C-alpha positions in Angstrom: -91.6 -38.1 23.1 -89.0 -35.4 22.7 -90.7 -32.2 21.3 -87.3 -31.0 20.0 -87.3 -33.7 17.2 -90.3 -32.1 15.5 -88.6 -28.6 15.6 -85.4 -30.1 14.3 -87.1 -31.8 11.4 -89.0 -28.7 10.5 -85.8 -26.7 10.5 -83.9 -29.3 8.5 -86.5 -29.5 5.7 -86.4 -25.7 5.4 -90.1 -24.9 5.9 -91.0 -21.6 4.3 -94.3 -20.0 3.5 -96.2 -17.1 2.2 -99.8 -15.9 2.0 -100.7 -14.8 -1.5 -104.4 -13.9 -1.9 -107.9 -13.7 -0.5 -111.0 -15.4 -2.0 -114.5 -14.0 -1.9 -117.2 -16.5 -2.9 -120.9 -16.0 -3.6 -123.2 -19.1 -4.0 -123.4 -21.0 -6.1 -119.6 -21.3 -6.4 -116.9 -23.9 -6.9 -113.1 -23.7 -7.2 -110.7 -26.5 -8.1 -107.0 -26.3 -7.3 -104.6 -28.2 -9.5 -101.9 -30.5 -8.1 -99.2 -28.5 -6.4 -96.4 -29.9 -8.5 -98.1 -28.3 -11.6 -98.0 -24.8 -10.0 -95.0 -25.0 -7.7 -92.7 -23.0 -10.0 -95.4 -20.3 -10.3 -96.2 -19.8 -6.6 -92.9 -20.7 -4.9 -89.9 -21.0 -7.2 -87.1 -23.2 -5.8 -89.2 -25.1 -3.3 -88.8 -28.9 -3.5 -92.4 -29.5 -2.4 -95.4 -27.2 -2.1 -98.4 -27.5 0.2 -101.6 -25.3 0.0 -103.5 -24.1 3.0 -106.8 -22.2 3.4 -108.2 -20.2 6.3 -112.0 -20.0 6.3 -112.6 -16.4 7.4 -116.4 -16.3 7.1 -119.2 -18.5 6.0 -118.9 -22.2 5.3 -118.1 -24.5 2.4 -117.5 -28.1 1.3 -114.0 -29.2 0.7 -111.9 -32.3 0.0 -109.6 -34.0 -2.4 -110.6 -33.8 -6.0 -112.8 -36.8 -6.7 -113.1 -37.6 -2.9 -115.8 -37.4 -0.3 -116.4 -33.7 0.6 -116.2 -32.4 4.2 -117.9 -29.3 5.6 -115.6 -26.5 6.7 -116.8 -23.5 8.7 -115.5 -20.1 9.7 -112.3 -20.6 11.8 -111.3 -23.8 10.2 -107.8 -24.2 8.8 -107.5 -26.7 5.9 -104.1 -28.0 4.7 -103.2 -30.4 1.9 -99.8 -31.6 2.9 -99.2 -33.9 -0.1 -100.0 -31.2 -2.6 -103.1 -33.0 -4.0 -105.6 -31.4 -6.3 -108.5 -30.3 -4.2 -111.9 -28.6 -4.4 -113.9 -26.0 -2.5 -117.6 -25.3 -3.2 -120.8 -23.9 -1.8 -122.7 -27.3 -2.0 -121.3 -30.8 -2.0 -122.8 -31.9 -5.3 -121.6 -29.0 -7.5 -119.5 -30.3 -10.5 -115.9 -29.5 -10.7 -114.8 -26.7 -13.1 -111.5 -26.4 -14.9 -108.6 -25.8 -12.4 -108.1 -22.3 -11.1 -104.6 -20.9 -11.6 -103.3 -19.1 -8.5 -101.5 -15.8 -8.7 -97.8 -15.8 -9.3 -95.2 -15.4 -6.5 -94.6 -11.8 -5.7 -98.0 -10.5 -6.6 -98.8 -7.6 -4.3 -101.7 -7.4 -1.9 -104.5 -6.8 -1.6 -105.3 -9.4 -4.2 -108.8 -10.6 -4.1 -110.1 -13.5 -6.3 -113.9 -13.5 -6.6 -115.7 -16.7 -7.6 -119.4 -17.6 -8.0 -122.5 -15.6 -8.9 -122.4 -11.8 -8.7 -123.6 -10.6 -5.3 -122.7 -10.5 -1.7 -120.0 -13.0 -0.7 -121.2 -15.9 1.4 -117.8 -17.2 2.2 -114.3 -15.6 2.5 -110.9 -17.3 2.6 -107.2 -16.5 2.9 -105.2 -18.9 0.8 -101.5 -19.5 0.7 -98.6 -21.9 0.1 -96.0 -23.6 2.2 -92.7 -24.9 0.7 -90.3 -27.4 2.1 -87.7 -29.9 1.0 -89.1 -33.3 0.1 -85.6 -34.8 -0.6 -83.4 -36.4 0.4 -85.5 -37.3 3.4 -88.6 -35.6 5.0 -90.1 -38.0 7.6 -92.8 -35.6 8.6 -94.2 -35.1 5.1 -94.6 -38.8 4.6 -96.4 -39.1 8.0 -99.1 -36.5 7.3 -102.4 -37.3 5.7 -103.5 -36.0 2.4 -105.8 -33.5 4.0 -105.9 -31.9 7.4 -108.8 -29.9 8.7 -108.5 -28.3 12.1 -110.8 -25.8 13.8 -108.8 -22.6 14.7 -110.7 -21.9 17.9 -108.8 -20.2 20.6 -105.2 -20.5 21.7 -102.1 -20.1 19.4 -103.8 -21.2 16.1 -106.7 -18.8 16.7 -104.4 -15.9 17.3 -102.2 -16.7 14.3 -105.4 -17.0 12.2 -106.6 -13.6 13.1 -103.2 -12.0 12.5 -102.9 -13.7 9.1 -106.3 -12.4 8.1 -105.3 -8.8 9.1 -102.0 -9.0 7.4 -103.5 -10.3 4.2 -106.0 -7.4 3.9 -103.6 -4.5 3.7 -100.0 -4.2 2.4 -97.7 -2.8 5.1 -93.9 -2.5 5.5 -92.5 -5.9 6.4 -95.7 -7.6 5.6 -94.3 -10.2 3.2 -91.8 -11.5 5.7 -94.4 -11.5 8.5 -97.0 -13.4 6.3 -94.3 -16.0 5.5 -93.5 -16.6 9.2 -97.2 -16.7 10.0 -97.8 -19.4 7.4 -95.0 -21.4 8.9 -96.2 -21.0 12.5 -99.7 -22.0 11.6 -98.5 -25.1 9.9 -96.4 -26.0 13.0 -99.5 -25.5 15.2 -101.6 -27.6 12.8 -99.1 -30.5 13.0 -99.1 -30.2 16.8 -102.9 -30.4 16.9 -102.8 -33.4 14.6 -100.2 -35.1 16.7 -102.3 -34.5 19.8 -105.3 -36.0 18.1 -103.7 -39.3 17.1 -105.1 -42.4 18.9 -102.8 -44.6 21.1 -100.8 -46.9 19.0 -101.0 -44.8 15.8 -98.6 -45.8 13.1 -96.1 -43.6 11.2 -93.3 -41.3 12.2 -95.6 -39.1 14.4 -96.8 -42.3 16.2 -93.2 -43.2 16.7 -92.5 -39.9 18.4 -95.1 -40.8 21.0 -94.0 -44.4 21.6 -91.8 -44.6 24.7 -89.1 -46.8 23.2 -89.2 -45.7 19.6 -89.5 -42.0 20.6 -86.4 -42.5 22.9 -84.5 -44.1 20.0 -85.5 -41.3 17.6 -84.4 -38.7 20.2 -81.0 -40.4 20.6 -80.4 -40.6 16.8 -81.4 -37.0 16.3 -79.3 -35.8 19.2 -76.1 -37.5 18.1 -76.4 -38.5 14.4 -72.6 -38.6 13.9 -72.1 -41.2 16.8 -71.0 -44.6 15.7 -74.4 -46.1 16.3 -75.2 -49.8 15.9 -78.5 -51.6 16.5 -77.0 -53.2 19.6 -75.8 -49.9 21.1 -79.1 -48.2 20.4 -81.1 -51.0 21.8 -79.0 -50.9 25.0 -79.5 -47.2 25.3 -83.3 -47.6 24.9 -83.6 -50.6 27.2 -84.8 -53.2 24.7 -83.1 -56.1 23.0 -82.2 -55.7 19.3 -84.9 -57.7 17.6 -87.9 -56.0 19.5 -86.5 -52.6 18.9 -85.8 -53.3 15.2 -89.4 -54.6 14.7 -91.1 -51.9 16.7 -89.1 -49.1 15.1 -89.7 -50.4 11.5 -93.4 -51.0 12.1 -94.0 -47.4 13.4 -91.5 -45.3 11.4 -91.4 -47.3 8.2 -87.6 -47.8 8.2 -85.3 -49.9 10.4 -83.3 -47.8 12.9 -80.0 -47.8 11.0 -81.6 -47.0 7.6 -83.5 -44.2 9.2 -80.2 -42.9 10.7 -78.5 -43.0 7.2 -81.4 -41.0 5.7 -81.5 -38.5 8.5 -77.7 -37.9 8.3 -78.0 -37.2 4.6 -80.9 -34.8 5.1 -78.8 -32.9 7.6 -75.9 -33.0 5.1 -78.1 -31.7 2.3 -79.1 -28.7 4.4 -75.4 -27.9 5.1 -74.6 -28.3 1.4 -77.4 -25.9 0.5 -76.0 -23.3 2.9 -72.6 -23.4 1.1 -69.3 -22.6 2.7 -68.1 -25.7 4.4 -66.0 -28.3 2.5 -67.8 -31.5 1.6 -65.2 -33.5 3.6 -66.0 -31.5 6.7 -69.8 -32.1 6.3 -69.2 -35.8 5.8 -67.3 -36.0 9.1 -70.0 -33.8 10.9 -72.8 -36.2 10.0 -70.9 -39.4 10.8 -68.9 -40.5 7.7 -65.2 -41.3 8.2 -64.4 -40.6 4.6 -65.6 -38.3 1.9 -65.7 -41.1 -0.6 -68.2 -43.1 1.6 -70.3 -40.0 2.1 -70.4 -39.4 -1.7 -71.5 -42.9 -2.4 -74.3 -42.8 0.2 -75.5 -39.4 -0.9 -75.6 -40.3 -4.5 -77.4 -43.6 -3.8 -80.2 -41.8 -2.0 -80.5 -38.6 -4.2 -79.2 -39.6 -7.6 -76.6 -36.8 -7.4 -73.2 -36.5 -5.8 -72.9 -33.9 -3.1 -71.1 -31.3 -5.3 -73.8 -31.4 -7.9 -76.5 -31.2 -5.2 -74.8 -28.1 -3.8 -74.6 -26.4 -7.3 -78.3 -27.0 -7.8 -79.3 -26.6 -4.2 -81.2 -29.9 -4.4 -83.5 -28.8 -7.2 -83.1 -31.8 -9.6 -83.6 -34.4 -6.9 -86.4 -32.3 -5.3 -88.4 -32.7 -8.6 -88.1 -36.5 -8.6 
């Protein structure tokens, strides 16, 4: 597996985050978060997709997808909902769900504390925040993540990031907003790395493909040189397999045949360049492997529903809502 592929994808999908508020909860208490798509414009305007994360600072709770089986989370745990599902936190697993809690709007200053439950001394404390990223045209990592990730912070990088995030969320300081955003991003990267390391041998999905010797090598080659005139035969020769086994293995793990994956990745790279502005569309087309602007326009519109010029004007927002 090439570790650079994960970094490259995270950069291409424009991961960005912010920590917004703290929660102090006294039993009995229960809090229900609505689906992220319903609050995305409120908490992170302009993001194509929003994920919510929670850091359990003290105490313990029960958490999980709304309507799902609850799991116990203790102090030091980081809980992320990558797909933006509605989810619930509560002091006991059998407490009924209340109406959804609306989060504070983006830009609300710290320290902001949300108190839930009965009056009294808090039994559990959290730091809650949001991560935004591009879901379109193509985000292979997002599709590969489960609906809920719960990882103990413990020691090491995640533990240090956890402690710094708690401190930065307690008191407003110069540069704090930018630092909290970077901390949220770094914590998510570390959570993904922990999840990747916990996958069993033979795990399916894009992350499983990264760890597979042949498929991981193929992914590394396609990401390293997306503009190359790749064919299945050339890729198979570089990887050391025949065409049919590579096609079948790649599709089984990643979810797309190699050449379709390459097309989608080229267009994701192009979308990022379009959002940055500046370069001509014809130049971007050549940079990602298209010999003509017309061919690039057709491929881009086929995947996103918008021609590149319209995508650039809206910075991908219309397709990101699809």
